[in-house]
Every structure is written in C-alpha cells, then in structure tokens.
N, C-alpha and C positions, 0 to 999 in steps of 0.2 A: 836499120830505118834512115833515110836523106832527108837531111833538113828539108828539103821541097816538099815532101809528103805531111808534112806537119807546118805548112801554112797554109793556111787558105787563100783559095784562087783568086777572090777578092783583093783588088790590090798588091799583089803578089812581089813586085820588083820594088814598091816601096817599104811595104814589110821585112826584107830579104836585107835593102839596104839599112834600114834598122836595126836590125840584127848585127849584120859588117860591122856599125857601127858600135855597140854593145861590145861584139866581143872582139873584133880585130884591135891590133896594135894601133897601126897606122891608119888613117883615113884615103879612101880610094874618092879625091879630088873629081877625076872624069866622071862618076858615078854622080857625086853630087849636084853636079854643073847640070844633070840634064831630068832629077826627080822630078816629080808635080808637088812644088810645093803645100798646096791644098791638101790631096790626098796623105801626101805625107805627116800634116799634122792631125789629120784625123786616123792615123794607124798611131803615132806616136803617144804614149800617155804622156797625160800634164807631169805625173811625178819625175819624170826623165827631161823635162826641159832643161835646168840647170847644168847635169851632166852634158845632155847636148849640147848644151851651147862650150863648153869645155872641150868638149872634143872635136866638136867643128870647125873650134878656129885653127887647125892643122889645114884643113882646105881654103882656107882665108875667101878673098873674093868670088870665088865658085862657088859658093852658098849661097842663093836666091836672097837677094836684101831682105825678103820679109820673112825669110824665117830667121836670119841673123838678128834684124830685130826684136825680132818675138822671143827668141832664147835667152839673146843677153839680158834681157827686161826679167827674164822667169828668174836667169841669175840671181842681177841686183835685188831685187824681193826677198830670194832666199836669203841671201847673205843677210839681210838687213831681220830675218826671220832667226836666222842663226844665230845673231848677236844676242835676240831677244830670248829664246831659249837657253842661251848660256846664263846670262843675267836671272833668269827664273829660274834655273836649276843649281843657281849659287842660292839662292833663298832657302828653295825645296831645302838642298844639302842641308845649310844653317839650322833651319826649325827642325829636322828629323833627328839631328847630332843633341842638339839642345834636349830635345824629348828624350834623346838616349834607344831612338829607334835606327837598328842597323839595317841600310835596303844594299841591294844591289841595282844597277842602271843596267838595265838591259838594251837590245837592237840599236836602233837609229844613232846616238851620239856616241856609242863605240864605233859602229863603222862609220861613221863619218872621220871619226877621228885617225883610225886605224886600218881601214882598207880604202877609203875613194881618197883622189888626187888632193882635192880640197874639201874643208868639210861643207863648204856651200853649195858642193854638186852631188850631196844627198838631200834629200827633202824629205821632212816629216812632218806630222802635226801634232802627233803625244809624246809623251816620256810615260816612257812602261818602267816603272820598280818591281822588285820581288821583293815579298816583305815577308816574316813570319805570322805565318795566320793569326796568331793572339793578338801582334803589332796592327793589325789591319784597322779597327775601329781606334785606336791612340792616334796613327797616323792622320785618318781624316780629319780627327781634330785638329790634331798640330797644324794640317796643311789650312782646314778653314781660317787659322791666325793671321794667314797672307793673302786672303782671297780665294782659294780654292775650293770651292763648296760642289756638292750635288745638284744639279740644276731641274727644279722640281718635277721636268717631263719624265727623269726617270720613273718617279714612285711607280709602283707597282710591274715594272719589269722582274722577271725572273732572271738572274746575270748567272755568267758562266761558272762551272765551278771552279774554285777557284780564283773567282775576277771579283771587285768593286766597281763599283757604280764610277765611270768616268767623273774629274773632277776639273771645273771649269773656273777661269775667276774671269771673265769678260772683258778682259783686254785687250785690245787690236795687236794680233801678230804672236801672240801668247798659246803656248802648248796646250794642251789637255792632258791631263797625267791619270796615269792609271796602274791602278794597283792591284798585285797576283802574291798569290800564296802557291801555285802550281805551275808549272810549264809543261809545254808540248812536250819536251822533249825527255819526261817523264813520266809518262802514263799513270797515273793512280799509285805512285812511286814514291812516299813520304821520305824513303830511306837517303833515294839518287839526291832529291831534293833540298835535303838536311846535308849531304856529303858536299854539296854545291857550295855552302856556304864557308866551309872550312878548306878549301879550295882556291877561293876568290883571290883576285890580284886588284891592284890598283892600277889604270888609266889614266893619263896623262891629256885629258879634253883641252890644254891650253889656256892661256888666260891664267894662272896659279892654281889650276883646280884641276885635282887628281878625284877621282871616285874608284870606289869598288865594285867591278863588275865581275861577270862569269870567269873560270879560267878557260883556256883557249878552247880545248877539246869542247866541252861544256857550252861554251856560245855559239863556238860552230854549229853546232848539234840543235841549238836552239834556235838558231838562225831558221836554218834547212826544214826543222819541225813545224815554224811556223808558217812559213809560206805553202808546204806539201799538208800535212797533217794537218791544221787548223785550218787555211785557206783553202785547200784543194786549189792551189795555182788558179785560184780565180782571180783575173784582172793583174797578176804579181808579176810583170814583167821585171819590175824594177826590185822586186824583191827577188828573181834568177838572176839579175846583176849582182845582189847583195853576194850572194854564192860565189859566184865569179872570180870577184875582186878578193874575197878571204880565201879563197885558192893561190890568187896569185900573190899573197902579202906574206906577212911573217904569221898572219892567225892562224894559215895552216901548217907551221912547223912543228906536229906532234908525232906520236907513233900511231898510225892510222890504224894497224894492226891490234894494239893492245883496245885503239877506239872501238874500231868495227866489233871486237868483244863483247865488249859493255853494252854497245846499240842492240847486238841481238837478244842479249839478255833481256834488254827492257823493250824489246818488240818493237824498236823504230827501225831497224836496218834496212829495211826495204823501203823505207819512205827517203832515206839516206844515197842509196842505190838507185833508186828513179830520179830523186833528184840533179844526181852527179851526173847522170847520163842524159838527161834533158838538158842540164847545163852543157853537156859535152856534144850533142848533136845542134843545139840550137845555135851557141854562141860559141862554139868550137875549145871551153874549158880544159884542163887537162881531169884525166881520172887518177885516183890515186893508188898505187898497185896493189892494196888490200882488196879495190873493190875491183879492180879490171878484169877478171875471170869472168863476175857474173852478169848479169844481165835481166833488166825489169824485163815481166811481160810487154809482149808488143802493141796490146791493146792496151794497156795503162800507161806505156810513154805516151800513145796517140790522143788520148782524153787527158792528159796531161797538159799537151800542149796545145791542145783544143782550146782549155781553160783560160791559159794564158792572153788570149784574143777576147775573152772575154769585156765588155765595155761595160763597165760600172756607170757610168752614165744613166745607162738606158734599162738598168734594174728597175726591179719594181718590186713591188710591197714583199717582203716573207711569208707573209699570212697567205696571200694570194697563192704565192707560189708552192705551198706547203698544200694548203687545199687541194689545187688541181694536179698536182702531181700524187696525192693520195696518202703521203707522208712525210714527217722530219725528219731531217740530218743526223745521221748516228753521231752520239755527241763523243767530242776526243776524251773526256774522263766521264766513262762510262758507270763506274762505283761509285761517286760522287753528285748530288745534285747540288744545283745551283742556290742561290739565296734570293727571295724574293726584298726589291725595295721598300721600304712602308710607303704605304698612303696616309695621307695628312687624315684626322678624322675630324668630327664637327663641322662647322659652317666653312673652316679652309678647307674642308675635303668635300664638301658640295659643290664650293666655286673651282676647284682642281677638277672635279670629274666633267664641270660644264665646260670649261675653256678645253678640256681634252677632246673633248665630243666637236667643239668647232672646230678642232685643230686635223681632227681626221675626217671632215666632210674639205677645210681647205686641201689638205695632201689630195684627198682623191680628187677634187677638182684640176690643181695642179697638172696632175699625172694625165688627167682625163686632154687636159691643154696641152701637154708638150708633147701629147701622141705616145707614151710609157704604156699605155692601155690600150695600146693599138692591136688587135689580134695576132699579127705576126711576130710583135714582139712578146706578148705573152707567151707563144710559144716556143721563142728562141731562150724565153726566160726558163721555162718549165722545163726545155731540152736541156739544158745545160746544168739545171738542178740534178733533175736523174743521172746524169753522167757525171758527174763530184760525188752523187753516191755510190754509183758501179766502181766509179775510180775506188775508194774507201774501203768499200769492202774486196774488191779483186787484191790492193796492198795490205789489209789487213791478214787478210788469209794467208799474202806470203810469209807477213811477220810469224804469224804461227806457225807454219810451215814448218821454216827457219830455226825455229825454237825447240818444234818437236826434236828434229834431226839434231 
C-alpha cells in the first residue's frame, strides 16, 4: 500500500510535507517555501510544534515567518515546561524513595532523553509511573505531601484496570502524575509485569537525575502498544514519531527475534507488526528483519492510518459516542475490572453532586457553542469510534491466530 493511499484528500500536500518533515533526515527547503501556513497549522498537531521548530531550522528563511515564530514560541514554552517537569520529578523521586516505594518511569521523559534530538522537542502533559499494585495507595498518600492530589471531579469515575486516578498539584506548567500497576504490553499477564522489575535499568535524564526505567525491549513494546493497542492510533501522530525515533536510536539495539517470540507469547505481536508497518509506510522508518516477512491486514493498516489524522479537539463526549454507536470499546485488560473513585458522603457529597450537575450543563453549552455537537462532527466521531473497534477486533484476531500457530 502506498503512502498516498493513507493520506486524506483534503490538504494532502500539506499532510505529505508534514510526514516528510517527521520521517526524512533533511528538510526540502523548496517545499517549505511553498506550503500554505494556515493549512499546515491546521494539519500539524500542537504536540509536534516544538519538534517541528527544531526540524524546520534546517530550512532557514524559506519557512514562512508566521510558522517560524509560532513554532519557536512552542519550543520555548516546552523548554520551560521541561525544566518544571525535571524539578517536579526530582521531588517525586525523593518522596517515593523516602517512603521506600519503588517505581519505574515510563514513556515521555525516557523518550525525551534517549530518542529525541533535544528533551525540549518532545511534549508531554503527564508523568507515568509503574508501581507494584499494593504500593499504589501508599504512593498516593506520599505524593499528597508534595501537593499532588486527586481532584474532586474524578470522584465516581471508574478507572481502567491497573490505573489510579490522576494526581494534580495545581501549579502552572506542572505535569499530571499517573500511576499504573499494569501495562498494555503485558495484557493480563502479572508474571510478565513482575519480570520487568528484575530487568529494569537506570536512565540518566540529565541534571544529575537518574531514574529506573523499563529495559529496552520492554520499553519499546510499551511505547508501541500504548499508541496502538491502548489508543488505537487516535490522533497519535506524535506517538508514531516516538516509534520512528526509537528505531533510529540505540534504544532498538536488541535481539529482535527473541523479542518477537516473547511478544507472540503475550499476544501483542500483531500490534507491533501493524505499528512498524504503519511507521514504514507513513514515515519511511526501517522494519527490523524479524518482522520483514510479515505484513498486517491491509484493512487494519488503512484503519490505523485514518485514526492518525483524527482531530482530538473536535472530539465529543464518550457517553454520547458510545450511545450512538451502540456499544463501548473493548477493554485492553479484559479479565480485570477497574475500580471506582470514592464519592464524598454527607453534606460534602450533596455539594459535590450539585457542582457536577452544573459542570455537565456548562460542558453541553460549551460544546454547542464551539460546534462539536453539529451533526456532521457527531457523525465523524461515531464513524471513527466504530472503526477503532473494528481495528481492535482485526488485530486481536490476528494475535490469537499467531499464538495458535
């Protein structure tokens, strides 16, 4: 399948230029001078703006001034956020160590330090930590000592299996802290998760801070299954770039044949194959030899590519989407149920329910005002959701077939 087959017809030239920027080593300066800045901004996710600033510096003055200025501002803002993240991470590391709570740092900061050209070129809004499940309540209490608490608005929510409610500290630029006891790369496999602790490594994040992280094979599988099996590629162009940059870095220097055998046993190899193929077609990345002979279902590849271009800013309420689609998404961890966040009782509970009802009314008014509840947008959201479920069904079926063979 050709890349042009996986790019929407609308604004195809700007989308193709964006993919070229992300995938190629050098920037086509002539193409940079001819793109429509307004259209390019419409198709380039904000999460990629700091990286695009770094990449487009190669094209110099040929980049339209409006783009140069906007991307430079995004880079500077993310550089300040990076400093704040490091400061918060140092405090988090200190308080968890003081409480004798081991953790592994996941995704964003590790990617920024090991795969991206500069840490400030990789955006992130949260810090994800892997904990032993019995340590999660203690970690929530320990992090509350430095201001990271569960906002009341999450009361009553049922969290995904293995997830705790997100922790905020309310300070500008400070990241959200998310605690996990399960990973998408080891669905319902507690033995595999425990093994990850014994093979963990220390990664230097700079500024004198070293943190424990997943070993390279485990880290790659986690990054790939998070974008694919968990998010099902929905608006995840930045996460596909993560995979491409990992493949170019020392992070992918491991025994791919052994890794594939392990991933087949866990039932995630078809997600790995699909993501590698998508990265190859869309961004020109290499496919490791262990996966060179295989190929994903062409329908699955097309569905995954479609999801990459989804605009999350136009997303409507999940409840409305599920109601109109007639079903809810298949869970990543099918054999484990998520836990609800407690709701306040007594007078505090009554106040909370009144505030929540007002917030619901306000959200409906806001979505009506900004156009997200227009029939066309609702139809597109439901269509994309149904196709995400179709994608999940196709790939999970392929995983089961591989395991049986």
